[in-house]
N, C-alpha and C positions, 0 to 999 in steps of 0.2 A: 292174262299176264300184265297187260298194259295198265289195267285198273289197279292191280296190286302195287305196281311200281309208282303210280301216281299217289295212291294212298300212303305208301311208305314215305315218299318225298314230302307229302303234306305233314305227316306225323313228325318227321325230323325237323322240318322248318318251323312248325308251330311250337315245338318244344324248345327252340333256341331262346335264351333269355334276352330281354330287351335292354339290359343294363340301365335301368332307372328311367327309361323313357319309352313311351309308345308313340311312334311317329304320327299316328292319327288322332291321338288324344289331346294334344296341345297342352303340354305341361311337363313336369318332372316328378317322378316317384310318387304319384298320387296328388300332387299339388297342381292345380290348373292355372293357366295364365289368367291374370286378373285377381288372384287370391289376395286378400288383405294381410297385413302383418299379423293380426289376431288369428286369422285362419291358419297361417303358417306356424305360429306358436302352438296352436292346438294339434296340428298334424305332425309336428316335429318337436317333441318335448325336449330334445337335446339342444334345440336352437336357443341362442342367447342374443339379447339386444346389445348393441354397441353404438358408439357415437357415429353419426352420419359421416360417410365419406363418399366422395365421387370417384368412381372407377372409370377411367378412360381406356377404352379398348378399340380395336379396329372395327368391331361390330357396332360401336356407339358409346355414348356416355351413360352410365347408370348410377343411381344412388343405391347405397346398401346400408341397412341398419340391423340386419339379422345375419347370424352365421352359426354354423355347427363346426366346432373346433376339431373334433376327432371323429371322422367319418370313414368307415372301411368300405372300400369299393374295389372289387376284383383282388382282394387281399392286400391292397395298398392303403396307406393312410393319406387322407385328404382333409382340407378345410373346405367347407361349403359356404359360399356367399350367395345370399338371395338378392337378386337384382331387381330394382324397382323403377317404375316410371315416375313422372312428375306427380301423379295422383297416389303414389306409394302403393301401387299394385304390382304384383309379380309379372315380370316380362322375361326373366331369365334366371339361370342358376349357373354359377361358376364353381367348378371343383378344381382346387389347386393342390398340387403336390410339390411343396417347396424343395424337398430333397430328391427331386426326380432325376431320372437317368434316361438315356436313349433306350435302354432295355425296357423300362417302364412304358415309354412312349410306344414301342413296338408291340408290347403285350396288349395295351389298350387299343392300338390300331387294329390288331387281329380280332379282338373281341367286338369292337364297333363294326368292323366289316362283317363279322359273322351275324350280327344283329340287323344291320342296316343295308348290307351290300357294299359294293365298292364306292368309296368316297371320291371327292374331287381334290386332288393334291395341289397345294399352292406352295411352290418353291420359295416365293418371296417371304412367306409367313412361316414356312417350315412346318406345315400341318395339313390336315385334311378336313373337308367339310362334307356333311351329309345334309341335304335339303329336302324337306317335305312340306306339304301345305300348312301344317300346324306346328312344325318344329324344325329348327335348324340346329345341328350339332357340329361343333368345331373342336377339333383336337389339335393341340399345339405343344411344342417343346422348345424351350429356350436354353441353349447351351450356356449362354452368358449368365443366366440366373439359376441354372440347374432346376428349372421348374417345368412341370407338365401340367397343362390346363385342359379342362374340358368345359366348354360352354354349351348349355342347353338354352336355346333362345327362341322367343316368339318371333317368327319371321317378320321382317319390316312391313310387308304388306298387311300383316295381321295386326301389327302394333298400333296402327291408326284406328282400328275398330274399337 
C-alpha cells in the first residue's frame, strides 16, 4: 500500500507543469542562460528586435533588445522582455502584464506554488521569490501601475560564471 501511495504521489507531482521554467535547467522555456540574441531569435520566432533600453530592477540592471509583444501565459496576455548582461547574453526573462490585477497575481501565485513549492514572501516588494541553484523566480504586483511581473533570473552567484 505504501508503494502505491508513493508511486501515486510521484505521478501527480511529476505531471505538474513547470510554467515555462525548470528549476534545475538554468533558463526559461527552452532558452538557456548565456544564449545569444541570434539563439533567442531562432528559438522564439515571435521575438522582435527593439532599441536598447536599460531596465532597472530590484534584482539588478539589465539591458534588453528583444521582446515578444503578445505572449499567452496561464491564459493571460504578457509582454516578454529578454534580459541581457554586458556581453549581450541571456541572464533573465521578464513577463509583464500591464493591465494586471490582484486576481491575476493570486492566480499566478497559486500556479507557481504548485510548480515550485512555497515561495518566500517579501512584504516590502509585494511579491514572492522562489530560489534554486540555477534559477530564481520573482512574482510581483504593483497596484500603482496595475502591473503583474514575473522575473526568471540567473541567480547572482551563477551570473559571474
